[in-house]
Gaussian input, Z-matrix of N, CA and C with variables (Angstrom, degrees):
# hf/3-21g

backbone

0 1
 N
 C     1     B1
 C     2     B2     1     A1
 N     3     B3     2     A2     1     D1
 C     4     B4     3     A3     2     D2
 C     5     B5     4     A4     3     D3
 N     6     B6     5     A5     4     D4
 C     7     B7     6     A6     5     D5
 C     8     B8     7     A7     6     D6
 N     9     B9     8     A8     7     D7
 C    10    B10     9     A9     8     D8
 C    11    B11    10    A10     9     D9
 N    12    B12    11    A11    10    D10
 C    13    B13    12    A12    11    D11
 C    14    B14    13    A13    12    D12
 N    15    B15    14    A14    13    D13
 C    16    B16    15    A15    14    D14
 C    17    B17    16    A16    15    D15
 N    18    B18    17    A17    16    D16
 C    19    B19    18    A18    17    D17
 C    20    B20    19    A19    18    D18
 N    21    B21    20    A20    19    D19
 C    22    B22    21    A21    20    D20
 C    23    B23    22    A22    21    D21
 N    24    B24    23    A23    22    D22
 C    25    B25    24    A24    23    D23
 C    26    B26    25    A25    24    D24
 N    27    B27    26    A26    25    D25
 C    28    B28    27    A27    26    D26
 C    29    B29    28    A28    27    D27
 N    30    B30    29    A29    28    D28
 C    31    B31    30    A30    29    D29
 C    32    B32    31    A31    30    D30
 N    33    B33    32    A32    31    D31
 C    34    B34    33    A33    32    D32
 C    35    B35    34    A34    33    D33
 N    36    B36    35    A35    34    D34
 C    37    B37    36    A36    35    D35
 C    38    B38    37    A37    36    D36
 N    39    B39    38    A38    37    D37
 C    40    B40    39    A39    38    D38
 C    41    B41    40    A40    39    D39
 N    42    B42    41    A41    40    D40
 C    43    B43    42    A42    41    D41
 C    44    B44    43    A43    42    D42
 N    45    B45    44    A44    43    D43
 C    46    B46    45    A45    44    D44
 C    47    B47    46    A46    45    D45
 N    48    B48    47    A47    46    D46
 C    49    B49    48    A48    47    D47
 C    50    B50    49    A49    48    D48
 N    51    B51    50    A50    49    D49
 C    52    B52    51    A51    50    D50
 C    53    B53    52    A52    51    D51
 N    54    B54    53    A53    52    D52
 C    55    B55    54    A54    53    D53
 C    56    B56    55    A55    54    D54
 N    57    B57    56    A56    55    D55
 C    58    B58    57    A57    56    D56
 C    59    B59    58    A58    57    D57
 N    60    B60    59    A59    58    D58
 C    61    B61    60    A60    59    D59
 C    62    B62    61    A61    60    D60
 N    63    B63    62    A62    61    D61
 C    64    B64    63    A63    62    D62
 C    65    B65    64    A64    63    D63
 N    66    B66    65    A65    64    D64
 C    67    B67    66    A66    65    D65
 C    68    B68    67    A67    66    D66
 N    69    B69    68    A68    67    D67
 C    70    B70    69    A69    68    D68
 C    71    B71    70    A70    69    D69
 N    72    B72    71    A71    70    D70
 C    73    B73    72    A72    71    D71
 C    74    B74    73    A73    72    D72
 N    75    B75    74    A74    73    D73
 C    76    B76    75    A75    74    D74
 C    77    B77    76    A76    75    D75
 N    78    B78    77    A77    76    D76
 C    79    B79    78    A78    77    D77
 C    80    B80    79    A79    78    D78
 N    81    B81    80    A80    79    D79
 C    82    B82    81    A81    80    D80
 C    83    B83    82    A82    81    D81
 N    84    B84    83    A83    82    D82
 C    85    B85    84    A84    83    D83
 C    86    B86    85    A85    84    D84
 N    87    B87    86    A86    85    D85
 C    88    B88    87    A87    86    D86
 C    89    B89    88    A88    87    D87
 N    90    B90    89    A89    88    D88
 C    91    B91    90    A90    89    D89
 C    92    B92    91    A91    90    D90
 N    93    B93    92    A92    91    D91
 C    94    B94    93    A93    92    D92
 C    95    B95    94    A94    93    D93
 N    96    B96    95    A95    94    D94
 C    97    B97    96    A96    95    D95
 C    98    B98    97    A97    96    D96
 N    99    B99    98    A98    97    D97
 C   100   B100    99    A99    98    D98
 C   101   B101   100   A100    99    D99
 N   102   B102   101   A101   100   D100
 C   103   B103   102   A102   101   D101
 C   104   B104   103   A103   102   D102
 N   105   B105   104   A104   103   D103
 C   106   B106   105   A105   104   D104
 C   107   B107   106   A106   105   D105
 N   108   B108   107   A107   106   D106
 C   109   B109   108   A108   107   D107
 C   110   B110   109   A109   108   D108
 N   111   B111   110   A110   109   D109
 C   112   B112   111   A111   110   D110
 C   113   B113   112   A112   111   D111
 N   114   B114   113   A113   112   D112
 C   115   B115   114   A114   113   D113
 C   116   B116   115   A115   114   D114
 N   117   B117   116   A116   115   D115
 C   118   B118   117   A117   116   D116
 C   119   B119   118   A118   117   D117
 N   120   B120   119   A119   118   D118
 C   121   B121   120   A120   119   D119
 C   122   B122   121   A121   120   D120
 N   123   B123   122   A122   121   D121
 C   124   B124   123   A123   122   D122
 C   125   B125   124   A124   123   D123
 N   126   B126   125   A125   124   D124
 C   127   B127   126   A126   125   D125
 C   128   B128   127   A127   126   D126
 N   129   B129   128   A128   127   D127
 C   130   B130   129   A129   128   D128
 C   131   B131   130   A130   129   D129
 N   132   B132   131   A131   130   D130
 C   133   B133   132   A132   131   D131
 C   134   B134   133   A133   132   D132
 N   135   B135   134   A134   133   D133
 C   136   B136   135   A135   134   D134
 C   137   B137   136   A136   135   D135
 N   138   B138   137   A137   136   D136
 C   139   B139   138   A138   137   D137
 C   140   B140   139   A139   138   D138
 N   141   B141   140   A140   139   D139
 C   142   B142   141   A141   140   D140
 C   143   B143   142   A142   141   D141
 N   144   B144   143   A143   142   D142
 C   145   B145   144   A144   143   D143
 C   146   B146   145   A145   144   D144
 N   147   B147   146   A146   145   D145
 C   148   B148   147   A147   146   D146
 C   149   B149   148   A148   147   D147
 N   150   B150   149   A149   148   D148
 C   151   B151   150   A150   149   D149
 C   152   B152   151   A151   150   D150
 N   153   B153   152   A152   151   D151
 C   154   B154   153   A153   152   D152
 C   155   B155   154   A154   153   D153
 N   156   B156   155   A155   154   D154
 C   157   B157   156   A156   155   D155
 C   158   B158   157   A157   156   D156
 N   159   B159   158   A158   157   D157
 C   160   B160   159   A159   158   D158
 C   161   B161   160   A160   159   D159
 N   162   B162   161   A161   160   D160
 C   163   B163   162   A162   161   D161
 C   164   B164   163   A163   162   D162
 N   165   B165   164   A164   163   D163
 C   166   B166   165   A165   164   D164
 C   167   B167   166   A166   165   D165
 N   168   B168   167   A167   166   D166
 C   169   B169   168   A168   167   D167
 C   170   B170   169   A169   168   D168
 N   171   B171   170   A170   169   D169
 C   172   B172   171   A171   170   D170
 C   173   B173   172   A172   171   D171
 N   174   B174   173   A173   172   D172
 C   175   B175   174   A174   173   D173
 C   176   B176   175   A175   174   D174
 N   177   B177   176   A176   175   D175
 C   178   B178   177   A177   176   D176
 C   179   B179   178   A178   177   D177
 N   180   B180   179   A179   178   D178
 C   181   B181   180   A180   179   D179
 C   182   B182   181   A181   180   D180
 N   183   B183   182   A182   181   D181
 C   184   B184   183   A183   182   D182
 C   185   B185   184   A184   183   D183
 N   186   B186   185   A185   184   D184
 C   187   B187   186   A186   185   D185
 C   188   B188   187   A187   186   D186
 N   189   B189   188   A188   187   D187
 C   190   B190   189   A189   188   D188
 C   191   B191   190   A190   189   D189
 N   192   B192   191   A191   190   D190
 C   193   B193   192   A192   191   D191
 C   194   B194   193   A193   192   D192
 N   195   B195   194   A194   193   D193
 C   196   B196   195   A195   194   D194
 C   197   B197   196   A196   195   D195
 N   198   B198   197   A197   196   D196
 C   199   B199   198   A198   197   D197
 C   200   B200   199   A199   198   D198
 N   201   B201   200   A200   199   D199
 C   202   B202   201   A201   200   D200
 C   203   B203   202   A202   201   D201
 N   204   B204   203   A203   202   D202
 C   205   B205   204   A204   203   D203
 C   206   B206   205   A205   204   D204
 N   207   B207   206   A206   205   D205
 C   208   B208   207   A207   206   D206
 C   209   B209   208   A208   207   D207
 N   210   B210   209   A209   208   D208
 C   211   B211   210   A210   209   D209
 C   212   B212   211   A211   210   D210
 N   213   B213   212   A212   211   D211
 C   214   B214   213   A213   212   D212
 C   215   B215   214   A214   213   D213
 N   216   B216   215   A215   214   D214
 C   217   B217   216   A216   215   D215
 C   218   B218   217   A217   216   D216
 N   219   B219   218   A218   217   D217
 C   220   B220   219   A219   218   D218
 C   221   B221   220   A220   219   D219
 N   222   B222   221   A221   220   D220
 C   223   B223   222   A222   221   D221
 C   224   B224   223   A223   222   D222
 N   225   B225   224   A224   223   D223
 C   226   B226   225   A225   224   D224
 C   227   B227   226   A226   225   D225
 N   228   B228   227   A227   226   D226
 C   229   B229   228   A228   227   D227
 C   230   B230   229   A229   228   D228
 N   231   B231   230   A230   229   D229
 C   232   B232   231   A231   230   D230
 C   233   B233   232   A232   231   D231
 N   234   B234   233   A233   232   D232
 C   235   B235   234   A234   233   D233
 C   236   B236   235   A235   234   D234
 N   237   B237   236   A236   235   D235
 C   238   B238   237   A237   236   D236
 C   239   B239   238   A238   237   D237
 N   240   B240   239   A239   238   D238
 C   241   B241   240   A240   239   D239
 C   242   B242   241   A241   240   D240
 N   243   B243   242   A242   241   D241
 C   244   B244   243   A243   242   D242
 C   245   B245   244   A244   243   D243
 N   246   B246   245   A245   244   D244
 C   247   B247   246   A246   245   D245
 C   248   B248   247   A247   246   D246
 N   249   B249   248   A248   247   D247
 C   250   B250   249   A249   248   D248
 C   251   B251   250   A250   249   D249
 N   252   B252   251   A251   250   D250
 C   253   B253   252   A252   251   D251
 C   254   B254   253   A253   252   D252
 N   255   B255   254   A254   253   D253
 C   256   B256   255   A255   254   D254
 C   257   B257   256   A256   255   D255
 N   258   B258   257   A257   256   D256
 C   259   B259   258   A258   257   D257
 C   260   B260   259   A259   258   D258
 N   261   B261   260   A260   259   D259
 C   262   B262   261   A261   260   D260
 C   263   B263   262   A262   261   D261
 N   264   B264   263   A263   262   D262
 C   265   B265   264   A264   263   D263
 C   266   B266   265   A265   264   D264
 N   267   B267   266   A266   265   D265
 C   268   B268   267   A267   266   D266
 C   269   B269   268   A268   267   D267
 N   270   B270   269   A269   268   D268
 C   271   B271   270   A270   269   D269
 C   272   B272   271   A271   270   D270
 N   273   B273   272   A272   271   D271
 C   274   B274   273   A273   272   D272
 C   275   B275   274   A274   273   D273
 N   276   B276   275   A275   274   D274
 C   277   B277   276   A276   275   D275
 C   278   B278   277   A277   276   D276
 N   279   B279   278   A278   277   D277
 C   280   B280   279   A279   278   D278
 C   281   B281   280   A280   279   D279
 N   282   B282   281   A281   280   D280
 C   283   B283   282   A282   281   D281
 C   284   B284   283   A283   282   D282
 N   285   B285   284   A284   283   D283
 C   286   B286   285   A285   284   D284
 C   287   B287   286   A286   285   D285
 N   288   B288   287   A287   286   D286
 C   289   B289   288   A288   287   D287
 C   290   B290   289   A289   288   D288
 N   291   B291   290   A290   289   D289
 C   292   B292   291   A291   290   D290
 C   293   B293   292   A292   291   D291
 N   294   B294   293   A293   292   D292
 C   295   B295   294   A294   293   D293
 C   296   B296   295   A295   294   D294
 N   297   B297   296   A296   295   D295
 C   298   B298   297   A297   296   D296
 C   299   B299   298   A298   297   D297
 N   300   B300   299   A299   298   D298
 C   301   B301   300   A300   299   D299
 C   302   B302   301   A301   300   D300
 N   303   B303   302   A302   301   D301
 C   304   B304   303   A303   302   D302
 C   305   B305   304   A304   303   D303
 N   306   B306   305   A305   304   D304
 C   307   B307   306   A306   305   D305
 C   308   B308   307   A307   306   D306
 N   309   B309   308   A308   307   D307
 C   310   B310   309   A309   308   D308
 C   311   B311   310   A310   309   D309
 N   312   B312   311   A311   310   D310
 C   313   B313   312   A312   311   D311
 C   314   B314   313   A313   312   D312
 N   315   B315   314   A314   313   D313
 C   316   B316   315   A315   314   D314
 C   317   B317   316   A316   315   D315
 N   318   B318   317   A317   316   D316
 C   319   B319   318   A318   317   D317
 C   320   B320   319   A319   318   D318
 N   321   B321   320   A320   319   D319
 C   322   B322   321   A321   320   D320
 C   323   B323   322   A322   321   D321
 N   324   B324   323   A323   322   D322
 C   325   B325   324   A324   323   D323
 C   326   B326   325   A325   324   D324
 N   327   B327   326   A326   325   D325
 C   328   B328   327   A327   326   D326
 C   329   B329   328   A328   327   D327

   B1=1.4377
   B2=1.5275
   B3=1.3112
   B4=1.4597
   B5=1.5241
   B6=1.3294
   B7=1.4638
   B8=1.5228
   B9=1.3227
   B10=1.4680
   B11=1.5109
   B12=1.3245
   B13=1.4547
   B14=1.5161
   B15=1.3080
   B16=1.4516
   B17=1.5269
   B18=1.3223
   B19=1.4620
   B20=1.5211
   B21=1.3309
   B22=1.4597
   B23=1.5243
   B24=1.3151
   B25=1.4623
   B26=1.5251
   B27=1.3284
   B28=1.4665
   B29=1.5274
   B30=1.3254
   B31=1.4603
   B32=1.5187
   B33=1.3274
   B34=1.4694
   B35=1.5195
   B36=1.3085
   B37=1.4507
   B38=1.5326
   B39=1.3224
   B40=1.4631
   B41=1.5297
   B42=1.3091
   B43=1.4608
   B44=1.5261
   B45=1.3337
   B46=1.4634
   B47=1.5254
   B48=1.3120
   B49=1.4720
   B50=1.5345
   B51=1.3334
   B52=1.4700
   B53=1.5277
   B54=1.3188
   B55=1.4670
   B56=1.5219
   B57=1.3199
   B58=1.4646
   B59=1.5279
   B60=1.3287
   B61=1.4640
   B62=1.5331
   B63=1.3167
   B64=1.4603
   B65=1.5281
   B66=1.3201
   B67=1.4636
   B68=1.5181
   B69=1.3174
   B70=1.4592
   B71=1.5243
   B72=1.3083
   B73=1.4627
   B74=1.5263
   B75=1.3280
   B76=1.4596
   B77=1.5262
   B78=1.3213
   B79=1.4623
   B80=1.5197
   B81=1.3037
   B82=1.4645
   B83=1.5249
   B84=1.3115
   B85=1.4576
   B86=1.5298
   B87=1.3163
   B88=1.4529
   B89=1.5154
   B90=1.3347
   B91=1.4539
   B92=1.5217
   B93=1.3262
   B94=1.4533
   B95=1.5262
   B96=1.3224
   B97=1.4572
   B98=1.5243
   B99=1.3203
   B100=1.4594
   B101=1.5287
   B102=1.3135
   B103=1.4663
   B104=1.5281
   B105=1.3364
   B106=1.4622
   B107=1.5274
   B108=1.3290
   B109=1.4652
   B110=1.5268
   B111=1.3182
   B112=1.4633
   B113=1.5227
   B114=1.2941
   B115=1.4711
   B116=1.5259
   B117=1.3210
   B118=1.4602
   B119=1.5244
   B120=1.3168
   B121=1.4599
   B122=1.5216
   B123=1.3142
   B124=1.4604
   B125=1.5305
   B126=1.3143
   B127=1.4581
   B128=1.5333
   B129=1.3305
   B130=1.4672
   B131=1.5299
   B132=1.3183
   B133=1.4716
   B134=1.5293
   B135=1.3351
   B136=1.4641
   B137=1.5249
   B138=1.3148
   B139=1.4648
   B140=1.5210
   B141=1.3333
   B142=1.4641
   B143=1.5236
   B144=1.3240
   B145=1.4648
   B146=1.5266
   B147=1.3147
   B148=1.4623
   B149=1.5233
   B150=1.3153
   B151=1.4633
   B152=1.5259
   B153=1.3216
   B154=1.4626
   B155=1.5244
   B156=1.3240
   B157=1.4653
   B158=1.5224
   B159=1.3143
   B160=1.4635
   B161=1.5192
   B162=1.3170
   B163=1.4573
   B164=1.5172
   B165=1.3167
   B166=1.4668
   B167=1.5283
   B168=1.3029
   B169=1.4563
   B170=1.5190
   B171=1.3319
   B172=1.4665
   B173=1.5304
   B174=1.2996
   B175=1.4486
   B176=1.5188
   B177=1.3563
   B178=1.4634
   B179=1.5307
   B180=1.3117
   B181=1.4657
   B182=1.5282
   B183=1.3328
   B184=1.4569
   B185=1.5091
   B186=1.3017
   B187=1.4665
   B188=1.5245
   B189=1.3297
   B190=1.4684
   B191=1.5276
   B192=1.3347
   B193=1.4634
   B194=1.5256
   B195=1.3172
   B196=1.4611
   B197=1.5255
   B198=1.3223
   B199=1.4672
   B200=1.5254
   B201=1.3156
   B202=1.4618
   B203=1.5203
   B204=1.3156
   B205=1.4626
   B206=1.5169
   B207=1.3105
   B208=1.4536
   B209=1.5281
   B210=1.3172
   B211=1.4611
   B212=1.5309
   B213=1.3271
   B214=1.4685
   B215=1.5237
   B216=1.2974
   B217=1.4623
   B218=1.5298
   B219=1.3345
   B220=1.4669
   B221=1.5270
   B222=1.3223
   B223=1.4674
   B224=1.5237
   B225=1.3171
   B226=1.4621
   B227=1.5267
   B228=1.3164
   B229=1.4716
   B230=1.5299
   B231=1.3197
   B232=1.4693
   B233=1.5335
   B234=1.3310
   B235=1.4617
   B236=1.5246
   B237=1.3210
   B238=1.4695
   B239=1.5182
   B240=1.3203
   B241=1.4691
   B242=1.5191
   B243=1.3254
   B244=1.4576
   B245=1.5240
   B246=1.3241
   B247=1.4679
   B248=1.5262
   B249=1.3270
   B250=1.4650
   B251=1.5297
   B252=1.3123
   B253=1.4707
   B254=1.5261
   B255=1.3267
   B256=1.4610
   B257=1.5246
   B258=1.3177
   B259=1.4659
   B260=1.5221
   B261=1.3296
   B262=1.4637
   B263=1.5270
   B264=1.3355
   B265=1.4764
   B266=1.5215
   B267=1.3195
   B268=1.4713
   B269=1.5224
   B270=1.3242
   B271=1.4591
   B272=1.5232
   B273=1.3388
   B274=1.4635
   B275=1.5160
   B276=1.3185
   B277=1.4598
   B278=1.5192
   B279=1.3387
   B280=1.4609
   B281=1.5220
   B282=1.3262
   B283=1.4646
   B284=1.5299
   B285=1.3142
   B286=1.4611
   B287=1.5262
   B288=1.3210
   B289=1.4659
   B290=1.5236
   B291=1.3224
   B292=1.4552
   B293=1.5299
   B294=1.3303
   B295=1.4642
   B296=1.5234
   B297=1.3313
   B298=1.4620
   B299=1.5220
   B300=1.3069
   B301=1.4649
   B302=1.5265
   B303=1.3277
   B304=1.4689
   B305=1.5226
   B306=1.3218
   B307=1.4675
   B308=1.5265
   B309=1.3267
   B310=1.4684
   B311=1.5287
   B312=1.3324
   B313=1.4661
   B314=1.5282
   B315=1.3250
   B316=1.4597
   B317=1.5274
   B318=1.3186
   B319=1.4627
   B320=1.5215
   B321=1.3240
   B322=1.4654
   B323=1.5165
   B324=1.3101
   B325=1.4642
   B326=1.5234
   B327=1.3214
   B328=1.4707
   B329=1.4945
   A1=107.41
   A2=115.67
   A3=121.82
   A4=108.21
   A5=115.83
   A6=121.27
   A7=108.46
   A8=114.98
   A9=120.88
   A10=108.87
   A11=115.81
   A12=120.71
   A13=111.26
   A14=115.45
   A15=122.09
   A16=110.42
   A17=116.56
   A18=122.05
   A19=107.21
   A20=114.65
   A21=120.12
   A22=107.35
   A23=117.94
   A24=120.54
   A25=111.41
   A26=117.76
   A27=120.32
   A28=110.22
   A29=116.41
   A30=120.57
   A31=111.87
   A32=116.58
   A33=120.39
   A34=110.47
   A35=116.65
   A36=120.64
   A37=110.39
   A38=117.22
   A39=121.16
   A40=110.95
   A41=117.02
   A42=121.08
   A43=110.10
   A44=116.85
   A45=119.80
   A46=111.94
   A47=117.80
   A48=120.54
   A49=110.77
   A50=116.62
   A51=119.60
   A52=110.83
   A53=117.03
   A54=120.54
   A55=109.50
   A56=116.51
   A57=120.88
   A58=110.77
   A59=117.22
   A60=121.46
   A61=111.54
   A62=116.54
   A63=120.92
   A64=113.00
   A65=117.59
   A66=120.07
   A67=113.87
   A68=119.24
   A69=121.06
   A70=113.79
   A71=119.39
   A72=120.64
   A73=112.94
   A74=117.72
   A75=121.53
   A76=110.84
   A77=115.81
   A78=120.94
   A79=108.66
   A80=116.23
   A81=121.71
   A82=111.69
   A83=115.46
   A84=122.55
   A85=109.18
   A86=116.15
   A87=121.11
   A88=108.88
   A89=115.96
   A90=121.61
   A91=109.40
   A92=115.81
   A93=121.88
   A94=107.06
   A95=116.29
   A96=121.96
   A97=107.03
   A98=115.59
   A99=123.00
   A100=109.22
   A101=115.77
   A102=122.41
   A103=111.67
   A104=116.05
   A105=120.88
   A106=111.23
   A107=117.09
   A108=120.46
   A109=112.71
   A110=116.73
   A111=120.86
   A112=109.65
   A113=115.21
   A114=122.47
   A115=106.00
   A116=115.84
   A117=120.20
   A118=110.65
   A119=115.29
   A120=122.51
   A121=107.45
   A122=114.85
   A123=122.26
   A124=108.81
   A125=116.08
   A126=120.90
   A127=108.91
   A128=118.25
   A129=120.87
   A130=113.89
   A131=118.03
   A132=120.58
   A133=110.78
   A134=116.97
   A135=120.70
   A136=111.03
   A137=116.25
   A138=120.51
   A139=110.10
   A140=116.54
   A141=120.32
   A142=111.41
   A143=117.34
   A144=120.66
   A145=110.52
   A146=117.23
   A147=121.63
   A148=111.07
   A149=116.31
   A150=120.77
   A151=110.82
   A152=117.50
   A153=120.93
   A154=113.10
   A155=117.67
   A156=120.91
   A157=113.57
   A158=117.42
   A159=118.43
   A160=110.40
   A161=114.08
   A162=117.83
   A163=107.67
   A164=116.88
   A165=118.39
   A166=111.06
   A167=115.54
   A168=120.20
   A169=108.45
   A170=117.72
   A171=120.52
   A172=110.59
   A173=115.99
   A174=121.10
   A175=109.30
   A176=118.08
   A177=120.77
   A178=112.28
   A179=115.88
   A180=122.67
   A181=113.45
   A182=118.95
   A183=121.34
   A184=115.06
   A185=118.02
   A186=121.85
   A187=111.72
   A188=115.32
   A189=121.64
   A190=110.39
   A191=115.15
   A192=122.07
   A193=108.03
   A194=116.35
   A195=122.16
   A196=107.79
   A197=115.97
   A198=122.09
   A199=107.17
   A200=117.52
   A201=120.30
   A202=108.55
   A203=114.90
   A204=120.50
   A205=110.60
   A206=114.00
   A207=119.77
   A208=106.77
   A209=117.59
   A210=119.13
   A211=115.10
   A212=117.21
   A213=119.71
   A214=109.02
   A215=116.26
   A216=119.94
   A217=113.13
   A218=118.06
   A219=120.11
   A220=111.54
   A221=116.60
   A222=120.04
   A223=110.41
   A224=117.08
   A225=120.48
   A226=110.42
   A227=117.92
   A228=121.30
   A229=111.01
   A230=117.20
   A231=120.44
   A232=110.65
   A233=116.66
   A234=120.05
   A235=111.89
   A236=116.72
   A237=119.86
   A238=110.87
   A239=116.75
   A240=119.55
   A241=110.53
   A242=117.45
   A243=120.97
   A244=110.53
   A245=116.58
   A246=119.26
   A247=110.99
   A248=117.91
   A249=121.06
   A250=110.67
   A251=116.66
   A252=120.43
   A253=111.41
   A254=117.90
   A255=120.16
   A256=111.56
   A257=117.23
   A258=119.09
   A259=110.92
   A260=117.36
   A261=120.47
   A262=111.12
   A263=116.58
   A264=121.77
   A265=110.81
   A266=115.76
   A267=123.58
   A268=114.42
   A269=116.68
   A270=121.13
   A271=106.23
   A272=116.95
   A273=120.38
   A274=107.43
   A275=115.01
   A276=121.29
   A277=108.96
   A278=115.98
   A279=121.76
   A280=108.33
   A281=116.45
   A282=122.25
   A283=109.40
   A284=115.53
   A285=122.40
   A286=109.19
   A287=115.87
   A288=120.03
   A289=110.55
   A290=116.74
   A291=122.75
   A292=108.16
   A293=116.76
   A294=119.98
   A295=112.76
   A296=119.18
   A297=120.65
   A298=110.59
   A299=117.27
   A300=120.49
   A301=109.96
   A302=116.87
   A303=120.62
   A304=110.92
   A305=117.47
   A306=121.46
   A307=110.22
   A308=117.18
   A309=120.46
   A310=110.70
   A311=117.42
   A312=121.23
   A313=110.71
   A314=117.03
   A315=120.38
   A316=111.95
   A317=117.56
   A318=121.61
   A319=112.94
   A320=117.44
   A321=121.92
   A322=109.28
   A323=117.59
   A324=122.56
   A325=113.16
   A326=119.12
   A327=120.05
   A328=111.63
   D1=139.16
   D2=178.28
   D3=-117.02
   D4=128.68
   D5=177.64
   D6=-117.09
   D7=138.36
   D8=178.26
   D9=-131.77
   D10=163.46
   D11=178.82
   D12=81.64
   D13=-161.41
   D14=-177.79
   D15=-75.84
   D16=128.17
   D17=176.05
   D18=-122.39
   D19=108.90
   D20=174.70
   D21=-105.85
   D22=-168.33
   D23=-175.57
   D24=-65.58
   D25=-34.08
   D26=176.50
   D27=-66.51
   D28=-37.98
   D29=176.50
   D30=-64.18
   D31=-39.49
   D32=176.14
   D33=-61.59
   D34=-42.61
   D35=178.65
   D36=-59.63
   D37=-44.15
   D38=178.36
   D39=-62.67
   D40=-42.86
   D41=179.70
   D42=-60.33
   D43=-48.60
   D44=-178.43
   D45=-65.62
   D46=-36.03
   D47=177.06
   D48=-65.03
   D49=-41.56
   D50=178.92
   D51=-66.07
   D52=-39.63
   D53=176.80
   D54=-63.36
   D55=-43.52
   D56=178.66
   D57=-59.28
   D58=-46.81
   D59=-179.71
   D60=-62.25
   D61=-42.99
   D62=-175.73
   D63=-72.74
   D64=-23.34
   D65=-172.90
   D66=-115.33
   D67=2.33
   D68=-172.25
   D69=-59.24
   D70=-28.47
   D71=-179.48
   D72=-95.89
   D73=4.57
   D74=-176.93
   D75=-104.62
   D76=139.42
   D77=174.21
   D78=-99.68
   D79=149.98
   D80=178.13
   D81=49.20
   D82=51.98
   D83=-178.20
   D84=-95.17
   D85=131.51
   D86=176.89
   D87=-112.29
   D88=132.90
   D89=-174.08
   D90=-125.90
   D91=132.09
   D92=173.35
   D93=-108.76
   D94=122.60
   D95=177.16
   D96=-107.13
   D97=110.12
   D98=-176.19
   D99=-88.32
   D100=110.95
   D101=179.17
   D102=-114.36
   D103=19.13
   D104=-176.59
   D105=-60.60
   D106=-39.52
   D107=-178.61
   D108=-94.69
   D109=11.90
   D110=179.19
   D111=-98.07
   D112=159.35
   D113=173.97
   D114=-111.48
   D115=103.58
   D116=-177.87
   D117=-83.64
   D118=132.87
   D119=174.28
   D120=-129.40
   D121=78.71
   D122=-177.37
   D123=-116.58
   D124=112.21
   D125=179.57
   D126=-86.96
   D127=144.63
   D128=-178.93
   D129=-52.30
   D130=-42.97
   D131=-179.72
   D132=-65.30
   D133=-36.93
   D134=178.08
   D135=-67.25
   D136=-40.69
   D137=178.87
   D138=-61.90
   D139=-48.43
   D140=-179.99
   D141=-61.30
   D142=-42.64
   D143=179.09
   D144=-65.68
   D145=-42.36
   D146=178.63
   D147=-58.26
   D148=-47.97
   D149=-177.85
   D150=-68.55
   D151=-41.49
   D152=-177.23
   D153=-74.40
   D154=-31.13
   D155=-175.57
   D156=-94.37
   D157=-20.08
   D158=-178.13
   D159=-79.93
   D160=153.49
   D161=176.90
   D162=-71.15
   D163=153.00
   D164=179.64
   D165=-63.02
   D166=139.41
   D167=177.41
   D168=-77.74
   D169=130.00
   D170=-179.73
   D171=-79.18
   D172=63.53
   D173=-174.71
   D174=-86.17
   D175=124.31
   D176=-179.31
   D177=-56.85
   D178=144.92
   D179=-174.46
   D180=-54.32
   D181=-39.64
   D182=-176.18
   D183=-87.37
   D184=3.63
   D185=-175.71
   D186=-95.28
   D187=155.80
   D188=-178.06
   D189=-135.86
   D190=153.15
   D191=172.46
   D192=-125.35
   D193=129.54
   D194=174.10
   D195=-111.89
   D196=124.04
   D197=174.60
   D198=-98.72
   D199=122.18
   D200=179.94
   D201=-110.07
   D202=121.13
   D203=-177.88
   D204=-107.87
   D205=167.90
   D206=168.57
   D207=-64.92
   D208=154.99
   D209=-177.33
   D210=-69.22
   D211=-2.31
   D212=178.51
   D213=-61.29
   D214=133.41
   D215=-173.41
   D216=-64.20
   D217=-33.55
   D218=-178.91
   D219=-66.28
   D220=-47.45
   D221=179.56
   D222=-64.67
   D223=-43.44
   D224=179.13
   D225=-62.33
   D226=-40.39
   D227=178.84
   D228=-63.35
   D229=-40.62
   D230=178.88
   D231=-63.70
   D232=-46.26
   D233=-179.62
   D234=-69.53
   D235=-31.70
   D236=175.66
   D237=-64.91
   D238=-41.91
   D239=177.70
   D240=-64.48
   D241=-43.01
   D242=178.54
   D243=-60.23
   D244=-46.84
   D245=-178.41
   D246=-66.89
   D247=-37.71
   D248=177.85
   D249=-61.84
   D250=-45.99
   D251=-179.33
   D252=-65.75
   D253=-40.76
   D254=179.04
   D255=-70.47
   D256=-32.80
   D257=179.02
   D258=-66.26
   D259=-25.79
   D260=175.39
   D261=-68.60
   D262=-14.54
   D263=177.81
   D264=-103.80
   D265=26.48
   D266=175.23
   D267=67.36
   D268=32.09
   D269=172.10
   D270=-106.28
   D271=126.41
   D272=176.78
   D273=-80.15
   D274=97.58
   D275=-175.22
   D276=-141.03
   D277=136.49
   D278=179.83
   D279=-140.50
   D280=143.72
   D281=175.05
   D282=-95.06
   D283=141.29
   D284=179.85
   D285=-134.55
   D286=154.95
   D287=172.69
   D288=-110.58
   D289=5.26
   D290=-179.96
   D291=-134.62
   D292=118.96
   D293=-175.16
   D294=-66.91
   D295=-31.82
   D296=178.91
   D297=-65.26
   D298=-42.35
   D299=177.97
   D300=-65.45
   D301=-37.47
   D302=177.57
   D303=-62.75
   D304=-44.48
   D305=179.34
   D306=-64.41
   D307=-41.90
   D308=177.59
   D309=-60.09
   D310=-42.03
   D311=178.70
   D312=-64.53
   D313=-42.89
   D314=177.87
   D315=-62.56
   D316=-35.92
   D317=-178.31
   D318=-76.62
   D319=-20.26
   D320=-179.24
   D321=-71.14
   D322=123.50
   D323=-176.75
   D324=-86.60
   D325=1.80
   D326=-179.40
   D327=-90.51

């Protein structure tokens, strides 16, 4: 999935819902969400509220999500916090600033 433009916490929610809808019948599904051309505006308090207030995502145990950000440290830090908080809810999700490393992680079966 490729996202462009402004991505705030509501946009993240929409992205995750679309991923959920598209992959609900698939087992061991790996998803790369490309946010390189997006402008992320995710505040720490919003991220924590989003993760704590949203229902758990029914993400299959063997599936992974890779978030790829622009190499700017602020955007990467925001996506890293989001992925860290979601991983505490049993979602295999990691933020990357390099798409090749993200693809390698998705391909790794361990």
